[in-house]
DRENKOLNU-555998 format. One record per atom (N, C-alpha, C, CB): residue in one letter; chain; atom name; x, y, z. Coordinates in Angstrom, 1 decimal. Glycine has a CB too. Layout:
% DRENKOLNU-555998
+-----+-------+------+--------+--------+--------+
| res | chain | atom |      x |      y |      z |
+-----+-------+------+--------+--------+--------+
|   a |     A |   CA |      X |      Y |      Z |
...
+-----+-------+------+--------+--------+--------+
***
This chain:
% DRENKOLNU-555998
+-----+-------+------+--------+--------+--------+
| res | chain | atom |      x |      y |      z |
+-----+-------+------+--------+--------+--------+
|   x |     A |    N |  -28.0 |  -18.6 |   -4.6 |
|   x |     A |   CA |  -29.1 |  -17.9 |   -5.7 |
|   x |     A |    C |  -29.4 |  -16.7 |   -5.8 |
|   x |     A |   CB |  -30.4 |  -18.4 |   -5.7 |
|   x |     A |    N |  -28.8 |  -16.4 |   -7.1 |
|   x |     A |   CA |  -28.3 |  -15.1 |   -7.2 |
|   x |     A |    C |  -29.3 |  -13.9 |   -7.1 |
|   x |     A |   CB |  -27.6 |  -15.0 |   -8.6 |
|   x |     A |    N |  -29.5 |  -12.5 |   -5.9 |
|   x |     A |   CA |  -30.6 |  -11.8 |   -5.7 |
|   x |     A |    C |  -30.9 |  -10.9 |   -7.2 |
|   x |     A |   CB |  -30.3 |  -11.0 |   -4.3 |
|   x |     A |    N |  -31.8 |  -11.0 |   -7.5 |
|   x |     A |   CA |  -32.5 |  -10.0 |   -8.6 |
|   x |     A |    C |  -32.9 |   -8.8 |   -8.2 |
|   x |     A |   CB |  -33.7 |  -10.6 |   -9.2 |
|   x |     A |    N |  -33.2 |   -8.9 |   -7.1 |
|   x |     A |   CA |  -34.2 |   -7.5 |   -6.6 |
|   x |     A |    C |  -32.8 |   -6.3 |   -6.1 |
|   x |     A |   CB |  -35.6 |   -8.1 |   -4.7 |
|   x |     A |    N |  -31.7 |   -6.8 |   -6.4 |
|   x |     A |   CA |  -30.6 |   -5.8 |   -5.9 |
|   x |     A |    C |  -31.0 |   -4.4 |   -5.9 |
|   x |     A |   CB |  -29.3 |   -5.9 |   -6.6 |
|   x |     A |    N |  -30.8 |   -3.4 |   -5.4 |
|   x |     A |   CA |  -30.9 |   -1.8 |   -6.3 |
|   x |     A |    C |  -29.9 |   -1.3 |   -6.3 |
|   x |     A |   CB |  -31.9 |   -0.7 |   -5.9 |
|   x |     A |    N |  -29.3 |   -0.9 |   -7.8 |
|   x |     A |   CA |  -28.2 |   -0.5 |   -8.0 |
|   x |     A |    C |  -28.1 |    1.2 |   -7.9 |
|   x |     A |   CB |  -27.8 |   -1.2 |   -9.2 |
|   x |     A |    N |  -27.7 |    1.8 |   -7.3 |
|   x |     A |   CA |  -27.4 |    3.0 |   -7.1 |
|   x |     A |    C |  -26.7 |    3.7 |   -8.7 |
|   x |     A |   CB |  -26.5 |    3.0 |   -5.6 |
|   x |     A |    N |  -27.4 |    5.0 |   -9.0 |
|   x |     A |   CA |  -27.3 |    5.3 |  -10.3 |
|   x |     A |    C |  -25.5 |    5.8 |  -10.5 |
|   x |     A |   CB |  -28.4 |    6.6 |  -10.8 |
|   x |     A |    N |  -24.9 |    5.5 |  -11.4 |
|   x |     A |   CA |  -23.4 |    5.9 |  -11.5 |
|   x |     A |    C |  -23.3 |    7.3 |  -11.9 |
|   x |     A |   CB |  -22.7 |    5.0 |  -12.4 |
|   x |     A |    N |  -23.0 |    8.5 |  -11.2 |
|   x |     A |   CA |  -22.1 |    9.2 |  -11.7 |
|   x |     A |    C |  -21.9 |    9.7 |  -13.0 |
|   x |     A |   CB |  -21.3 |    8.6 |  -11.5 |
|   x |     A |    N |  -22.0 |   10.8 |  -13.8 |
|   x |     A |   CA |  -21.6 |   11.2 |  -14.6 |
|   x |     A |    C |  -20.1 |   11.8 |  -14.5 |
|   x |     A |   CB |  -22.6 |   12.0 |  -14.8 |
|   x |     A |    N |  -19.3 |   12.2 |  -14.1 |
|   x |     A |   CA |  -18.7 |   12.5 |  -13.4 |
|   x |     A |    C |  -18.3 |   12.6 |  -11.9 |
|   x |     A |   CB |  -18.8 |   12.8 |  -13.7 |
|   x |     A |    N |  -16.9 |   12.5 |  -11.4 |
|   x |     A |   CA |  -16.7 |   12.9 |   -9.7 |
|   x |     A |    C |  -16.3 |   14.5 |   -9.7 |
|   x |     A |   CB |  -15.3 |   11.8 |   -8.8 |
|   x |     A |    N |  -16.0 |   15.2 |   -8.9 |
|   x |     A |   CA |  -15.6 |   16.2 |   -8.5 |
|   x |     A |    C |  -14.2 |   16.1 |   -8.0 |
|   x |     A |   CB |  -16.5 |   16.6 |   -7.7 |
|   x |     A |    N |  -13.8 |   14.9 |   -8.1 |
|   x |     A |   CA |  -12.8 |   14.8 |   -7.7 |
|   x |     A |    C |  -11.8 |   13.3 |   -7.4 |
|   x |     A |   CB |  -13.1 |   15.4 |   -7.0 |
|   x |     A |    N |  -10.6 |   12.8 |   -7.4 |
|   x |     A |   CA |  -10.1 |   11.6 |   -7.1 |
|   x |     A |    C |  -10.9 |   10.8 |   -5.9 |
|   x |     A |   CB |   -8.6 |   11.8 |   -6.9 |
|   x |     A |    N |  -11.0 |   11.5 |   -5.1 |
|   x |     A |   CA |  -10.9 |   11.1 |   -4.0 |
|   x |     A |    C |  -12.6 |   10.7 |   -3.9 |
|   x |     A |   CB |  -10.2 |   12.3 |   -3.0 |
|   x |     A |    N |  -13.4 |   11.5 |   -4.2 |
|   x |     A |   CA |  -14.4 |   11.4 |   -4.4 |
|   x |     A |    C |  -15.2 |   10.4 |   -5.1 |
|   x |     A |   CB |  -14.4 |   12.1 |   -4.5 |
|   x |     A |    N |  -14.5 |   10.0 |   -6.3 |
|   x |     A |   CA |  -14.4 |    8.7 |   -7.3 |
|   x |     A |    C |  -14.3 |    7.3 |   -6.5 |
|   x |     A |   CB |  -13.1 |    8.9 |   -8.3 |
|   x |     A |    N |  -12.9 |    7.2 |   -5.6 |
|   x |     A |   CA |  -12.7 |    6.8 |   -4.7 |
|   x |     A |    C |  -13.9 |    6.2 |   -3.5 |
|   x |     A |   CB |  -11.9 |    7.7 |   -4.5 |
|   x |     A |    N |  -13.9 |    7.0 |   -3.3 |
|   x |     A |   CA |  -15.2 |    6.7 |   -1.9 |
|   x |     A |    C |  -16.2 |    6.0 |   -2.7 |
|   x |     A |   CB |  -16.2 |    8.4 |   -1.0 |
|   x |     A |    N |  -16.8 |    6.6 |   -3.7 |
|   x |     A |   CA |  -18.0 |    5.5 |   -4.5 |
|   x |     A |    C |  -17.4 |    4.8 |   -4.9 |
|   x |     A |   CB |  -18.8 |    5.9 |   -5.6 |
|   x |     A |    N |  -16.4 |    3.9 |   -5.2 |
|   x |     A |   CA |  -16.1 |    2.5 |   -5.7 |
|   x |     A |    C |  -15.8 |    2.1 |   -4.0 |
|   x |     A |   CB |  -14.5 |    2.2 |   -7.0 |
|   x |     A |    N |  -15.3 |    2.6 |   -3.3 |
|   x |     A |   CA |  -15.1 |    1.7 |   -1.9 |
|   x |     A |    C |  -16.4 |    1.3 |   -1.3 |
|   x |     A |   CB |  -14.3 |    2.5 |   -0.7 |
|   x |     A |    N |  -17.5 |    1.8 |   -2.2 |
|   x |     A |   CA |  -18.7 |    1.3 |   -1.3 |
|   x |     A |    C |  -19.6 |    0.4 |   -2.8 |
|   x |     A |   CB |  -19.8 |    3.0 |   -0.2 |
|   x |     A |    N |  -19.1 |    0.3 |   -3.7 |
|   x |     A |   CA |  -20.1 |    0.0 |   -4.8 |
|   x |     A |    C |  -19.2 |   -1.2 |   -5.5 |
|   x |     A |   CB |  -20.5 |    1.3 |   -6.0 |
|   x |     A |    N |  -20.1 |   -2.0 |   -6.2 |
|   x |     A |   CA |  -19.0 |   -3.2 |   -6.9 |
|   x |     A |    C |  -19.1 |   -3.1 |   -8.6 |
|   x |     A |   CB |  -19.7 |   -5.0 |   -6.4 |
|   x |     A |    N |  -18.3 |   -3.4 |   -9.2 |
|   x |     A |   CA |  -17.9 |   -2.5 |  -10.4 |
|   x |     A |    C |  -18.6 |   -3.7 |  -11.1 |
|   x |     A |   CB |  -16.0 |   -2.0 |  -10.8 |
|   x |     A |    N |  -19.1 |   -4.7 |  -10.7 |
|   x |     A |   CA |  -19.6 |   -5.9 |  -11.8 |
|   x |     A |    C |  -21.2 |   -5.5 |  -11.8 |
|   x |     A |   CB |  -19.2 |   -7.8 |  -11.3 |
|   x |     A |    N |  -21.8 |   -4.3 |  -10.9 |
|   x |     A |   CA |  -23.1 |   -3.9 |  -10.9 |
|   x |     A |    C |  -23.0 |   -3.1 |  -12.3 |
|   x |     A |   CB |  -23.6 |   -3.1 |   -9.5 |
|   x |     A |    N |  -21.9 |   -2.8 |  -12.8 |
|   x |     A |   CA |  -22.2 |   -1.2 |  -13.5 |
|   x |     A |    C |  -21.6 |   -2.4 |  -15.1 |
|   x |     A |   CB |  -20.5 |    0.9 |  -12.7 |
|   x |     A |    N |  -21.0 |   -2.9 |  -15.2 |
|   x |     A |   CA |  -20.8 |   -3.5 |  -16.1 |
|   x |     A |    C |  -21.2 |   -3.4 |  -18.1 |
|   x |     A |   CB |  -21.1 |   -4.4 |  -15.4 |
|   x |     A |    N |  -22.5 |   -2.7 |  -17.9 |
|   x |     A |   CA |  -22.9 |   -2.1 |  -18.9 |
|   x |     A |    C |  -22.4 |   -0.8 |  -19.3 |
|   x |     A |   CB |  -24.1 |   -2.0 |  -18.8 |
|   x |     A |    N |  -21.7 |   -0.2 |  -18.3 |
|   x |     A |   CA |  -20.9 |    1.2 |  -18.4 |
|   x |     A |    C |  -19.4 |    1.3 |  -18.9 |
|   x |     A |   CB |  -20.9 |    1.8 |  -17.1 |
|   x |     A |    N |  -19.1 |   -0.5 |  -18.7 |
|   x |     A |   CA |  -17.1 |   -0.3 |  -19.1 |
|   x |     A |    C |  -17.2 |   -0.5 |  -20.7 |
|   x |     A |   CB |  -15.7 |   -1.9 |  -18.3 |
|   x |     A |    N |  -16.4 |    0.2 |  -21.0 |
|   x |     A |   CA |  -15.7 |    0.0 |  -22.4 |
|   x |     A |    C |  -14.3 |   -0.1 |  -22.7 |
|   x |     A |   CB |  -16.1 |    1.1 |  -23.2 |
|   x |     A |    N |  -13.9 |   -1.4 |  -23.4 |
|   x |     A |   CA |  -12.6 |   -1.4 |  -23.8 |
|   x |     A |    C |  -11.9 |   -0.3 |  -23.8 |
|   x |     A |   CB |  -12.4 |   -1.9 |  -24.9 |
|   x |     A |    N |  -10.6 |   -0.7 |  -23.8 |
|   x |     A |   CA |   -9.4 |    0.5 |  -23.8 |
|   x |     A |    C |   -8.6 |   -0.2 |  -24.2 |
|   x |     A |   CB |   -9.0 |    1.2 |  -22.5 |
|   x |     A |    N |   -7.3 |    0.9 |  -25.2 |
|   x |     A |   CA |   -6.2 |    0.3 |  -25.3 |
|   x |     A |    C |   -5.2 |    1.0 |  -24.4 |
|   x |     A |   CB |   -5.9 |    0.2 |  -26.7 |
|   x |     A |    N |   -3.8 |    0.1 |  -24.0 |
|   x |     A |   CA |   -2.8 |    1.0 |  -23.7 |
|   x |     A |    C |   -1.5 |    0.5 |  -24.0 |
|   x |     A |   CB |   -2.9 |    1.5 |  -22.3 |
|   x |     A |    N |   -0.8 |    1.5 |  -24.0 |
|   x |     A |   CA |    0.9 |    0.9 |  -23.9 |
|   x |     A |    C |    0.9 |    1.2 |  -22.7 |
|   x |     A |   CB |    2.2 |    1.5 |  -24.9 |
|   x |     A |    N |    2.0 |   -0.2 |  -22.3 |
|   x |     A |   CA |    2.7 |   -0.3 |  -21.3 |
|   x |     A |    C |    4.5 |    0.1 |  -21.6 |
|   x |     A |   CB |    2.4 |   -1.8 |  -21.0 |
|   x |     A |    N |    4.8 |    0.9 |  -21.0 |
|   x |     A |   CA |    6.5 |    1.2 |  -21.3 |
|   x |     A |    C |    7.2 |    0.5 |  -19.9 |
|   x |     A |   CB |    6.9 |    3.1 |  -21.5 |
|   x |     A |    N |    7.8 |   -0.4 |  -19.4 |
|   x |     A |   CA |    8.1 |   -0.6 |  -18.3 |
|   x |     A |    C |    9.3 |   -0.1 |  -18.5 |
|   x |     A |   CB |    7.8 |   -1.8 |  -17.8 |
|   x |     A |    N |    9.6 |    1.1 |  -17.2 |
|   x |     A |   CA |   11.0 |    1.1 |  -17.5 |
|   x |     A |    C |   12.0 |    0.5 |  -16.3 |
|   x |     A |   CB |   11.4 |    2.6 |  -17.9 |
|   x |     A |    N |   11.6 |    0.0 |  -15.4 |
|   x |     A |   CA |   12.3 |   -1.1 |  -14.3 |
|   x |     A |    C |   11.7 |   -2.5 |  -14.2 |
|   x |     A |   CB |   12.2 |   -0.6 |  -13.0 |
|   x |     A |    N |   12.7 |   -3.1 |  -13.8 |
|   x |     A |   CA |   12.6 |   -4.7 |  -13.8 |
|   x |     A |    C |   13.0 |   -5.2 |  -12.6 |
|   x |     A |   CB |   13.4 |   -5.3 |  -14.8 |
|   x |     A |    N |   12.7 |   -5.9 |  -11.7 |
|   x |     A |   CA |   13.0 |   -6.7 |  -10.4 |
|   x |     A |    C |   13.0 |   -7.6 |  -10.7 |
|   x |     A |   CB |   12.3 |   -6.7 |   -9.4 |
|   x |     A |    N |   14.1 |   -8.5 |  -10.1 |
|   x |     A |   CA |   14.5 |   -9.8 |  -10.1 |
|   x |     A |    C |   14.7 |  -10.4 |   -8.7 |
|   x |     A |   CB |   15.5 |  -10.0 |  -10.8 |
|   x |     A |    N |   14.4 |  -11.3 |   -9.0 |
|   x |     A |   CA |   14.4 |  -12.3 |   -7.4 |
|   x |     A |    C |   15.8 |  -13.2 |   -7.7 |
|   x |     A |   CB |   12.7 |  -13.8 |   -7.2 |
|   x |     A |    N |   16.3 |  -13.2 |   -6.3 |
|   x |     A |   CA |   17.6 |  -14.3 |   -6.7 |
|   x |     A |    C |   18.3 |  -14.6 |   -5.2 |
|   x |     A |   CB |   19.0 |  -13.5 |   -7.9 |
|   x |     A |    N |   18.4 |  -16.2 |   -5.0 |
|   x |     A |   CA |   18.6 |  -16.9 |   -4.0 |
|   x |     A |    C |   19.8 |  -16.3 |   -3.1 |
|   x |     A |   CB |   18.8 |  -18.3 |   -4.5 |
|   x |     A |    N |   19.6 |  -15.9 |   -2.1 |
|   x |     A |   CA |   21.1 |  -16.0 |   -0.9 |
|   x |     A |    C |   20.9 |  -17.3 |    0.1 |
|   x |     A |   CB |   21.2 |  -14.4 |    0.3 |
|   x |     A |    N |   22.1 |  -17.1 |    0.6 |
|   x |     A |   CA |   22.3 |  -18.2 |    1.4 |
|   x |     A |    C |   21.9 |  -17.2 |    2.6 |
|   x |     A |   CB |   24.0 |  -18.9 |    1.4 |
|   x |     A |    N |   21.6 |  -18.0 |    3.8 |
|   x |     A |   CA |   20.8 |  -17.0 |    4.9 |
|   x |     A |    C |   22.4 |  -17.1 |    5.7 |
|   x |     A |   CB |   19.1 |  -17.7 |    6.0 |
|   x |     A |    N |   23.4 |  -17.1 |    5.8 |
|   x |     A |   CA |   24.5 |  -16.0 |    6.4 |
|   x |     A |    C |   24.6 |  -15.1 |    5.9 |
|   x |     A |   CB |   25.8 |  -16.3 |    6.3 |
|   x |     A |    N |   24.7 |  -15.3 |    4.4 |
|   x |     A |   CA |   24.6 |  -13.8 |    3.8 |
|   x |     A |    C |   23.6 |  -12.8 |    3.7 |
|   x |     A |   CB |   24.9 |  -13.8 |    2.6 |
|   x |     A |    N |   22.3 |  -13.2 |    3.8 |
|   x |     A |   CA |   20.9 |  -12.3 |    3.9 |
|   x |     A |    C |   21.0 |  -11.9 |    5.7 |
|   x |     A |   CB |   19.1 |  -13.6 |    3.4 |
|   x |     A |    N |   21.7 |  -12.8 |    6.3 |
|   x |     A |   CA |   21.5 |  -11.8 |    8.0 |
|   x |     A |    C |   22.6 |  -11.0 |    7.9 |
|   x |     A |   CB |   21.6 |  -12.7 |    9.8 |
|   x |     A |    N |   23.4 |  -11.3 |    7.1 |
|   x |     A |   CA |   24.8 |  -10.0 |    7.4 |
|   x |     A |    C |   24.3 |   -8.7 |    6.3 |
|   x |     A |   CB |   26.9 |  -10.7 |    6.8 |
|   x |     A |    N |   23.9 |   -9.1 |    5.5 |
|   x |     A |   CA |   23.2 |   -8.1 |    4.5 |
|   x |     A |    C |   21.6 |   -7.2 |    5.6 |
|   x |     A |   CB |   22.4 |   -9.3 |    2.7 |
|   x |     A |    N |   21.2 |   -7.6 |    5.7 |
|   x |     A |   CA |   20.2 |   -7.1 |    6.6 |
|   x |     A |    C |   20.6 |   -6.4 |    8.3 |
|   x |     A |   CB |   19.2 |   -8.5 |    6.7 |
|   x |     A |    N |   21.7 |   -7.0 |    8.8 |
|   x |     A |   CA |   22.2 |   -6.7 |    9.9 |
|   x |     A |    C |   22.7 |   -5.1 |    9.1 |
|   x |     A |   CB |   23.3 |   -8.0 |   10.6 |
|   x |     A |    N |   23.3 |   -5.1 |    8.0 |
|   x |     A |   CA |   24.2 |   -3.9 |    8.0 |
|   x |     A |    C |   22.9 |   -2.8 |    7.0 |
|   x |     A |   CB |   26.2 |   -4.3 |    7.1 |
|   x |     A |    N |   22.0 |   -3.3 |    6.5 |
|   x |     A |   CA |   21.1 |   -2.6 |    6.0 |
|   x |     A |    C |   20.3 |   -1.8 |    7.2 |
|   x |     A |   CB |   20.2 |   -3.6 |    5.3 |
|   x |     A |    N |   20.1 |   -2.7 |    8.0 |
|   x |     A |   CA |   19.6 |   -1.8 |    9.4 |
|   x |     A |    C |   20.6 |   -1.1 |    9.9 |
|   x |     A |   CB |   19.0 |   -2.6 |   10.6 |
|   x |     A |    N |   21.6 |   -1.2 |   10.2 |
|   x |     A |   CA |   22.6 |   -0.3 |   11.0 |
|   x |     A |    C |   22.7 |    0.8 |    9.9 |
|   x |     A |   CB |   24.3 |   -1.1 |   11.5 |
|   x |     A |    N |   22.6 |    1.2 |    8.7 |
|   x |     A |   CA |   22.3 |    2.0 |    7.7 |
|   x |     A |    C |   21.2 |    2.5 |    7.4 |
|   x |     A |   CB |   22.6 |    1.6 |    6.8 |
|   x |     A |    N |   20.3 |    2.1 |    8.2 |
|   x |     A |   CA |   18.6 |    2.7 |    8.1 |
|   x |     A |    C |   18.4 |    2.5 |    6.6 |
|   x |     A |   CB |   18.3 |    4.7 |    8.6 |
|   x |     A |    N |   19.0 |    1.6 |    5.9 |
|   x |     A |   CA |   18.1 |    1.6 |    4.3 |
|   x |     A |    C |   17.6 |    0.1 |    4.3 |
|   x |     A |   CB |   19.2 |    1.9 |    2.7 |
|   x |     A |    N |   16.4 |    0.3 |    3.2 |
|   x |     A |   CA |   16.2 |   -1.0 |    2.6 |
|   x |     A |    C |   17.1 |   -2.4 |    2.0 |
|   x |     A |   CB |   15.6 |   -0.6 |    1.8 |
|   x |     A |    N |   16.9 |   -3.5 |    2.8 |
|   x |     A |   CA |   18.0 |   -4.6 |    2.0 |
|   x |     A |    C |   17.9 |   -4.6 |    0.6 |
|   x |     A |   CB |   17.6 |   -6.2 |    2.3 |
|   x |     A |    N |   17.1 |   -4.6 |    0.2 |
|   x |     A |   CA |   16.7 |   -4.5 |   -1.3 |
|   x |     A |    C |   17.7 |   -3.3 |   -1.8 |
|   x |     A |   CB |   14.8 |   -4.2 |   -1.6 |
|   x |     A |    N |   17.9 |   -2.2 |   -1.2 |
|   x |     A |   CA |   18.6 |   -1.3 |   -2.1 |
|   x |     A |    C |   20.1 |   -1.5 |   -1.6 |
|   x |     A |   CB |   18.1 |    0.3 |   -2.0 |
|   x |     A |    N |   20.1 |   -1.6 |   -0.6 |
|   x |     A |   CA |   21.9 |   -2.4 |   -0.4 |
|   x |     A |    C |   22.2 |   -3.0 |   -1.3 |
|   x |     A |   CB |   22.2 |   -3.4 |    0.8 |
|   x |     A |    N |   21.7 |   -4.6 |   -1.4 |
|   x |     A |   CA |   22.2 |   -5.3 |   -2.2 |
|   x |     A |    C |   22.1 |   -4.7 |   -3.2 |
|   x |     A |   CB |   21.9 |   -6.5 |   -2.2 |
|   x |     A |    N |   21.1 |   -4.2 |   -4.0 |
|   x |     A |   CA |   21.3 |   -3.5 |   -5.6 |
|   x |     A |    C |   22.8 |   -3.1 |   -5.3 |
|   x |     A |   CB |   20.2 |   -1.9 |   -6.0 |
|   x |     A |    N |   22.7 |   -2.3 |   -4.5 |
|   x |     A |   CA |   23.7 |   -1.3 |   -4.6 |
|   x |     A |    C |   25.5 |   -2.1 |   -4.8 |
|   x |     A |   CB |   23.5 |   -0.5 |   -3.1 |
|   x |     A |    N |   25.3 |   -2.8 |   -3.8 |
|   x |     A |   CA |   26.6 |   -4.0 |   -3.6 |
|   x |     A |    C |   26.7 |   -4.9 |   -5.1 |
|   x |     A |   CB |   26.1 |   -5.5 |   -1.9 |
|   x |     A |    N |   25.6 |   -4.9 |   -5.8 |
|   x |     A |   CA |   25.9 |   -5.9 |   -7.0 |
|   x |     A |    C |   26.5 |   -4.7 |   -8.0 |
|   x |     A |   CB |   24.3 |   -6.9 |   -7.6 |
|   x |     A |    N |   25.7 |   -3.9 |   -8.0 |
|   x |     A |   CA |   26.1 |   -3.0 |   -9.1 |
|   x |     A |    C |   27.9 |   -2.3 |   -8.9 |
|   x |     A |   CB |   24.8 |   -1.8 |   -9.1 |
|   x |     A |    N |   28.1 |   -2.2 |   -7.7 |
|   x |     A |   CA |   29.4 |   -1.8 |   -7.5 |
|   x |     A |    C |   30.7 |   -2.6 |   -7.3 |
|   x |     A |   CB |   29.3 |   -1.0 |   -6.6 |
|   x |     A |    N |   30.0 |   -4.2 |   -7.4 |
|   x |     A |   CA |   30.8 |   -5.3 |   -7.3 |
|   x |     A |    C |   31.0 |   -5.9 |   -8.7 |
|   x |     A |   CB |   30.2 |   -6.3 |   -6.4 |
|   x |     A |    N |   29.9 |   -5.8 |   -9.8 |
|   x |     A |   CA |   29.5 |   -6.2 |  -10.9 |
|   x |     A |    C |   30.0 |   -5.1 |  -12.0 |
|   x |     A |   CB |   28.0 |   -6.4 |  -10.9 |
|   x |     A |    N |   29.0 |   -4.0 |  -12.0 |
|   x |     A |   CA |   28.9 |   -3.4 |  -12.9 |
|   x |     A |    C |   30.1 |   -2.5 |  -13.3 |
|   x |     A |   CB |   27.8 |   -2.9 |  -12.8 |
|   x |     A |    N |   30.8 |   -1.9 |  -11.9 |
|   x |     A |   CA |   31.9 |   -1.3 |  -12.1 |
|   x |     A |    C |   33.3 |   -1.7 |  -12.3 |
|   x |     A |   CB |   31.9 |   -0.8 |  -11.2 |
|   x |     A |    N |   33.2 |   -3.0 |  -12.4 |
|   x |     A |   CA |   34.4 |   -3.8 |  -12.3 |
|   x |     A |    C |   35.2 |   -4.1 |  -13.4 |
|   x |     A |   CB |   34.0 |   -4.9 |  -11.8 |
+-----+-------+------+--------+--------+--------+
***
């Protein structure tokens, strides 16, 4: 059964900083403040897409070893290899 005697702190009109807002929301539940929520419309322009592909274990192990040797993320090295091999061919 829901506790209806729960005391909700007042929602500040403004926050002095993003850190202050974060601290407030870290310790408060947004569902206690639903009456203050307003619908908004946003446009999202996704500039970059990520794709997932399967590779065999031997290829991945070699790729990971090379990336580690170069001190780079595996996904970055894989992307560069694919670009170099496919896009500029």
